N, C-alpha and C positions, 0 to 999 in steps of 0.2 A: 570734424566736419570743417572747421574754419581754417584747420592747418593745411587740410587737403587743398582746399581752394586757394590758400595763400601760396602754398608749394606750386601747385599748377599756374596759377598766375605768374609766380616768379620765374618758372620754368619757360613760358611764353615769353616773356619780357626778355629773357637771356636769348631764346633763340632769336627774337626779332632784331636785337641789338649786334648778336653774332651776324647776322645776315646783311643789315646794314652796314657793317664795317666791311664785309668782304664787298660789297654793293662800291663802296669807295674805293677802295682797290681798284676793284676792276675798272671804274670811271677815270680812274689816274692812269693806269696804264693804257685804257684806249685814248686816252687824251695824248699821252706821249707816243705812241704808235701813229696816231692821227699827224701830229707835228711831225715824226719820223719822215712819215708818208709824204707830206707836203715839201718838207726840205728835199728828199729824194727826187719827186718830181721836179722841183724848180730847178736842182743843180744838173739834173740830167738834160733838162731844157736850155740851160744856161751854157753848158759845156758841148753838148751834143749837137744842139740845134742853132742856138743864137750866135755863139761864136764862130761857127763853121760859116755861117750865112755871109756874115761882113768879112772874113779872115782874107779874102783873096786880095784885098788893097794892102793891108800888111804884108802879107807874103810877097806881094811884086816888089814892095818898097824895099823889105830886107832882102830879097834876093838880089836887087839892083845895087844896093848898097855892098853887099858882099862880093858882088861880079867886079866891080870897081876896084876892089882890095885884092883880088884874086892872084892876080899877076905880080911879078916881081916889080915892074914901074906902072907908076899909075898916071895916066892922061889927066892931067889935073882940069883941063878945058872939059873934057868928057865927063869927068867926076862932078864938076859943077853944075853943069847943064843937068845930068841925071839928078843929081839930088834936088837942085831949086826948082827943076820944072816937072818931075816925076815922084822921086822918094818922098820927099817932104810934103808934098800936096796930099799925096794918097796916105801918109802915116797920118797926117792932120786929121783927114777925112774918117780914117780907120777910128780915130780916138774920139772922134765928136759920134760915131756911131756906136762905139763901145759905151759913151757915157750915157747914151740916150736909153740903153738896156735897163728896163726897169727891173728891181728885185724886191722881194718882201722879206725873204728870211735874213737874219743875222749872219748865217753861215754864207750864203752866196753873196750877200752883199760884202762880206769879207774877202771871198774870192775874186769879186769883180775890182775892188778896190786894188788888191794885190795886183792884180792881171794890168789893170790899167796903169799904175805905178810903173811898171815893168815897159809897157808901151810907151809912155810918156819920156822915160830913159833913153829908149831908143831913138825916139824922135828928137829930143834934146841932142843926142850924140851926132845924128844927122847935121842939124843946124851948128853944131859946134866944129864939125869937120869943114862946112862952108866958111866959118868964120877963120878957121886955121887957115885955109888955102886962101882966101881973099885977103888974110891979113898977114900971111906968111909968118905964122907963129907956131912953132911945132908944140910948143906947150899945150896949144887948144887940142892937137891930135891925141897928147897925153891924156888929156881931161875926156874927150871922146871915147878913149878906150875905156877910160875907167867907167865912164857911163855905161857901155854896152858890158861891161865885167857887172855891174849893179843890175842892169835888167836880167842878166843871165842868173844872179842870184836871186833877184824875185819871180822869175820863172820856177826856179827849183821850188822855193817856197811856196808856189803856187801849185805845183805838183802834190807838194807834201801836203797841203792843207787840204788839197782835192781828196786825198787819199784818207786822210783824216775824217773829213766831213763823210766820206762813203762808208768807211767803216762803223762812224757812230750812227749812220742812220739806216744800215741793213742793207748796202748793195756796194757792188764792185766797180771798179775802173780796170776797164780792159786796156785802155791807151789814153794816154792823156793829149787828146788830139788838138787841142788849143794850143800846143805848145810845138807842134811837128815842126815847123817852119824854121826854126832854130839852126 
């Protein structure tokens, strides 16, 4: 009789242990799903809502910068006026607004940092063009061109990071709207 009670008690304890192990696994899975959901929501908010809400200044600054270099010849007086009075102040305002966006997850913070670095390089390129024209230094134009290329590389890196974040957190990105202004 004692053996039966002991075996019964042993079976109950084994069943309880098995249930509790499964519960821990479920808790870990649930925590991972909650984290993925939080990252997904923050990422969608950042890329789908917050960046587009402030994008107009950046888009206008980049369009103005590109317009001045679109033709074969450049009106340097108009270029300086456009850059100093419009494009550079708009980019500076955009960078300040971008900087003010708060992020909580590491994934979205990394996306923001990459995107900010790209915007900063675009801004620096615009200032470098002003320095080149005012100082009549063609080397500065080459440096500005290098900054634009670095900004483009960072935007491509941003797109890649966004795709990887989406994949890792269970959502897809239809269009990287944050980089449309290039």
